[in-house]
C-alpha positions in Angstrom: -29.5 -13.5 158.8 -28.4 -9.9 159.0 -27.2 -7.6 156.2 -24.8 -4.7 156.5 -23.5 -2.1 154.0 -19.7 -2.1 154.3 -16.5 -0.6 152.8 -16.3 2.2 150.4 -20.0 3.1 150.4 -20.0 3.8 154.1 -16.7 5.6 153.9 -17.7 7.9 151.1 -21.0 8.7 152.7 -19.1 9.9 155.8 -16.8 11.9 153.6 -19.7 13.5 151.9 -18.8 12.0 148.5 -21.1 10.4 145.9 -21.4 6.7 146.4 -20.8 4.7 143.3 -21.1 1.1 144.4 -22.6 -0.5 147.5 -21.2 -3.7 148.9 -22.9 -5.8 151.6 -21.9 -8.4 154.2 -24.3 -11.1 155.2 -23.9 -12.5 158.7 -25.6 -15.7 159.8 -26.4 -17.3 156.4 -25.0 -19.9 154.0 -24.8 -20.4 150.2 -27.9 -22.6 150.0 -30.0 -20.1 151.9 -28.7 -17.2 149.7 -29.5 -19.1 146.5 -32.9 -20.1 147.8 -33.6 -16.4 148.4 -32.8 -15.7 144.7 -29.3 -14.4 145.0 -27.0 -15.5 142.2 -23.5 -16.8 143.1 -20.6 -15.2 141.4 -17.6 -15.6 143.7 -14.7 -17.8 142.7 -12.5 -17.7 145.8 -15.2 -17.0 148.4 -19.0 -16.8 148.6 -20.2 -13.7 146.8 -23.8 -13.2 145.4 -25.6 -10.7 143.3 -28.9 -9.3 144.6 -31.8 -10.5 142.3 -33.1 -7.0 141.8 -30.3 -4.4 142.4 -27.4 -6.6 141.3 -25.4 -5.3 144.2 -22.8 -7.6 145.7 -23.6 -9.5 148.9 -20.7 -11.5 150.5 -21.0 -14.0 153.3 -19.0 -12.9 156.4 -15.7 -14.6 156.3 -12.3 -14.9 157.9 -9.0 -15.6 156.1 -5.9 -17.5 157.2 -2.5 -17.0 155.6 -1.2 -20.2 154.0 1.5 -18.9 151.6 3.2 -15.9 150.0 1.4 -13.4 147.8 -2.2 -12.3 147.6 -3.5 -15.8 146.7 -1.9 -17.5 149.7 -5.1 -17.6 151.8 -7.6 -20.1 153.2 -11.0 -18.6 153.4 -13.6 -19.6 156.0 -17.2 -18.5 155.5 -19.9 -19.8 157.8 -23.0 -18.6 159.7 -21.0 -18.3 162.9 -18.5 -15.7 161.5 -19.3 -12.4 163.2 -19.4 -8.9 161.6 -16.4 -7.8 163.7 -14.4 -10.8 162.5 -15.2 -10.0 158.9 -14.3 -6.3 159.3 -11.0 -7.3 161.0 -9.6 -8.8 157.7 -10.1 -5.5 155.8 -7.2 -3.3 154.8 -7.7 0.2 156.3 -9.8 1.4 159.2 -11.7 3.8 156.9 -12.8 0.8 154.9 -13.8 -1.3 158.0 -17.0 0.5 159.0 -20.4 -1.1 158.5 -23.9 0.3 158.6 -27.0 -1.8 159.6 -30.5 -1.7 158.2 -31.4 1.1 160.7 -28.6 3.3 159.6 -26.5 2.7 162.7 -22.7 2.5 162.3 -20.6 -0.4 163.5 -17.0 0.8 163.8 -14.9 -1.5 166.0 -11.5 -0.4 164.6 -11.8 3.4 164.8 -12.5 4.2 161.2 -14.6 7.3 161.9 -11.9 8.8 164.1 -9.3 8.2 161.3 -11.6 9.9 158.8 -11.8 12.9 161.1 -8.1 12.9 161.5 -7.4 12.3 157.8 -5.3 9.2 158.5 -4.9 6.0 156.5 -4.2 3.3 159.1 -4.2 -0.5 158.8 -6.9 -2.4 160.7 -4.6 -5.0 162.2 -1.6 -7.2 161.7 -3.5 -9.2 159.1 -2.7 -6.3 156.7 0.8 -7.8 156.4 -0.6 -11.0 154.9 -1.7 -9.5 151.6 0.9 -7.4 149.6 -1.8 -5.9 147.4 -2.7 -3.9 150.5 0.5 -1.9 150.0 -0.7 -0.9 146.6 -4.2 -0.2 147.8 -3.0 2.1 150.7 -0.8 4.0 148.2 -3.8 4.3 145.8 -6.0 5.6 148.6 -3.3 8.2 149.3 -3.6 9.3 145.7 -7.4 9.5 146.0 -7.6 11.2 149.3 -4.6 13.5 149.0 -5.2 15.2 152.3 -4.9 11.9 154.2 -1.5 10.9 155.6 -0.3 7.3 156.2 -0.1 6.4 159.8 3.6 5.9 161.0 2.8 2.4 162.3 1.3 1.5 158.9 4.5 2.6 157.2 6.5 0.5 159.5 4.4 -2.6 158.7 4.6 -1.9 154.9 8.4 -1.6 155.1 8.5 -4.9 156.9 6.4 -6.5 154.2 8.8 -5.2 151.6 11.8 -6.5 153.5 10.1 -9.9 153.9 9.7 -10.2 150.1 5.9 -10.1 150.1 5.9 -7.5 147.3 8.0 -9.8 145.1 5.1 -12.4 145.1 2.7 -10.0 143.4 1.4 -11.1 140.0 1.8 -8.6 137.1 -1.9 -8.3 136.4 -2.7 -7.2 140.0 0.2 -4.7 140.1 -1.0 -3.1 136.9 -4.6 -3.1 138.0 -3.8 -1.2 141.1 -1.3 1.1 139.4 -3.8 2.0 136.7 -6.4 2.8 139.3 -3.9 5.0 141.1 -2.9 6.8 138.0 -6.5 7.8 137.5 -6.9 9.3 141.0 -6.9 13.0 141.7 -3.2 13.2 142.7 -1.3 10.2 141.4 2.1 11.4 142.7 0.9 10.6 146.2 0.7 6.9 145.2 4.4 6.9 144.2 5.4 8.9 147.2 3.9 6.3 149.5 5.4 3.4 147.5 8.8 5.0 147.6 8.6 5.8 151.3 8.0 2.1 152.2 10.5 0.8 149.7 8.0 -0.9 147.4 8.6 1.3 144.4 12.1 0.0 144.1 10.7 -3.5 143.8 7.7 -2.7 141.6 9.0 0.0 139.3 12.8 0.5 139.8 12.9 2.4 136.6 10.8 5.2 138.2 12.4 4.9 141.6 15.9 5.6 140.3 14.8 8.9 138.8 14.6 10.6 142.2 17.8 12.5 143.0 18.9 12.7 139.3 19.6 16.3 138.4 18.5 18.2 135.3 19.7 21.6 134.0 18.2 24.3 136.2 17.5 26.7 133.3 15.1 24.2 131.8 14.0 22.4 135.0 14.0 24.7 138.0 12.7 21.8 140.0 16.1 20.1 139.1 15.2 16.6 140.4 14.0 14.3 137.6 11.7 12.3 139.9 10.0 15.4 141.1 9.6 16.6 137.5 8.0 13.3 136.5 5.5 13.6 139.4 4.7 17.1 138.4 4.0 16.0 134.8 1.8 13.2 136.1 -0.2 15.5 138.4 -0.6 18.0 135.7 -2.1 15.4 133.4 -4.4 14.2 136.2 -5.5 17.8 136.9 -6.6 18.1 133.2 -8.6 14.9 133.5 -6.4 13.2 130.8 -6.8 9.5 129.9 -4.9 6.6 131.4 -2.6 6.2 128.3 -1.6 9.9 128.7 -1.0 9.5 132.4 1.1 6.3 131.9 3.1 8.1 129.2 3.7 11.0 131.6 5.0 8.5 134.2 7.4 6.8 131.8 8.5 9.5 129.4 11.9 10.2 131.1 12.9 6.7 132.3 16.2 7.0 130.5 17.4 9.9 132.6 17.9 7.4 135.5 20.7 5.8 133.5 22.5 8.9 132.2 26.2 8.6 132.7 27.4 10.6 135.7 30.1 12.4 133.8 27.5 14.2 131.5 25.0 15.2 134.2 22.9 17.3 134.5 22.5 17.0 130.7 20.7 13.9 129.4 21.9 13.4 125.9 20.2 10.4 124.3 17.8 9.8 127.2 14.9 9.3 124.8 16.3 6.1 123.3 17.3 4.8 126.8 13.7 5.5 127.9 12.3 3.5 125.0 14.5 0.5 125.9 13.5 0.7 129.6 9.9 1.1 128.7 10.0 -2.2 126.7 10.9 -4.0 130.0 8.2 -2.2 132.0 5.3 -2.9 129.7 6.4 -6.5 129.3 6.8 -7.1 133.0 3.5 -5.5 134.0 1.6 -6.7 130.9 0.5 -3.1 130.1 -2.4 -2.9 127.6 -1.6 -1.9 124.0 -3.2 1.6 124.1 -1.0 2.6 127.0 2.1 0.8 125.6 1.9 2.4 122.1 1.3 5.9 123.3 4.0 5.7 125.9 6.4 4.5 123.2 6.0 7.5 120.9 6.0 9.9 123.9 9.3 8.5 125.3 10.9 8.5 121.8 9.7 11.8 120.4 8.8 14.2 123.3 12.2 16.0 123.0 11.7 16.8 119.3 8.3 18.5 119.9 10.1 21.5 121.4 12.1 21.9 118.2 9.4 21.7 115.6 9.0 25.5 115.0 12.7 25.6 114.0 12.5 22.6 111.7 12.3 22.7 107.9 8.8 21.8 106.7 10.2 18.6 105.2 11.5 17.6 108.6 8.1 18.4 110.2 6.3 16.2 107.6 8.8 13.4 108.4 8.1 13.9 112.1 4.3 13.4 111.4 5.1 10.2 109.5 7.5 8.8 112.2 4.9 9.3 114.9 2.2 7.8 112.6 0.1 10.9 113.0 -1.5 10.7 109.6 -2.8 7.2 110.1 -3.6 7.7 113.8 -4.6 11.3 114.3 -6.4 10.7 117.6 -3.3 9.1 119.2 -1.2 11.9 117.9 -3.5 14.4 119.7 -3.0 12.4 122.9 0.8 12.4 122.2 0.6 16.2 122.1 -1.3 16.4 125.4 1.4 14.2 127.0 4.0 16.5 125.7 2.1 19.6 126.9 2.0 17.9 130.4 5.8 17.4 130.1 6.3 21.1 129.2 4.1 22.4 132.0 5.2 19.9 134.6 8.1 22.2 135.6 8.4 24.7 138.4 7.3 28.1 137.0 6.1 26.7 133.7 2.7 25.5 134.9 0.8 28.1 132.8 3.4 28.6 130.0 2.1 28.6 126.4 2.7 25.5 124.3 2.5 26.8 120.7 4.1 23.6 119.3 0.9 21.7 119.7 -1.2 24.2 117.6 1.6 24.3 115.0 1.7 20.5 114.7 -2.1 20.1 114.6 -2.3 22.6 111.8 0.5 20.8 110.0 -1.4 17.5 110.5 -4.6 19.0 109.1 -2.8 20.2 106.0 -1.0 16.9 105.5 -4.3 14.9 105.8 -6.1 17.2 103.4 -4.3 15.5 100.5 -6.2 12.7 98.8 -3.5 10.1 98.8 -5.6 7.7 96.7 -6.1 10.3 93.9 -2.4 11.0 93.8 -1.6 7.2 93.7 -3.7 6.7 90.6 -1.3 8.8 88.6 1.6 6.4 89.2 2.3 2.7 88.9 5.5 2.2 90.9 5.2 2.0 94.7 8.2 4.2 95.3 6.9 6.8 92.9 3.5 6.8 94.7 5.2 7.3 98.0 7.4 10.1 96.8 4.4 11.9 95.0 2.2 11.7 98.1 5.0 13.1 100.2 5.6 16.0 97.8 1.8 16.7 97.7 1.7 16.8 101.5 4.8 19.0 101.6 3.1 21.5 99.2 0.1 21.5 101.5 2.4 22.4 104.4 4.0 25.2 102.4 0.6 26.6 101.7 -0.1 26.6 105.4 3.2 28.5 106.0 2.3 31.0 103.3 -1.1 31.7 105.0 
């Protein structure tokens, strides 16, 4: 029985990065022997165990044989005779197929160290084509390691997988899981660049794919291309360390521009409502969690109005706060403003431009929520009267703010 550290822990050590999790491969053992040694079995699809003290994962060396479409179409074989090299051969990228033994010596049969030096993401072997999730993983690693390029032969293989319909067999939960991880990487635009290059984006997120090449007015968007703008917005949000709901909102805020009638381009009248309709399909198809879904909805619907708030009458501003549910959900409204800030600054030449609308709206929200709605309500019996009185009290608070 021999134990090796594998995968991300070895890769990140070689890159000089902090190691978060350590995974191990066990060669020459079996489940009964592992359990007898105190390891706790946790794997559903193949033998994985938790160390009795460290709780780190230890998996028996295994091989996989393709039996059907999708990432579940595999037959797994784990036995004492499976070698370390055979186990590493089934991994996705060479940089993830390096092992380290108990003495600290590296076992690198597929050239992972050379690819780390060359800053290349390269598939280990033809087995890469058997699992469509690996397309998403390669794109996600491109977003994490933004200075790495995808090897030309890996792009060829990924394109072939898309043409063969492998991507269409992905289940929504797995697609969202990988997309969410990629959105939280350092430069998420790289993930979409890779997915677009191999043709997978058109299958997974056609609503985003069709934004590329769609023009916008140059005076407001010097970058012109809508797809490029959305990627700039997304990368700005990532650079600020914003949350997943904000980043997902950045990705989806302008979906409607992909369906703007050609005869009105480069203007995009009514794109917000088209974005909302398309977003409904996306979140349902990918089973997006509620926090991401709800924030993305209000960003798609209302981001255009934020730029007009300083010209609005105070009554309209208050109605805007009510429409966005800012009074009941102030924290979500703050995230909404951060997404809108990302939209404003995700434009060529506007990266450091002031965004006074956010301060104005936050002050307006503070004024509106300073009113004790319960105390006002006690003065009236009729529901409509209460609603009107609370609105007027909040409007007076906004007028006081304006006067100061």
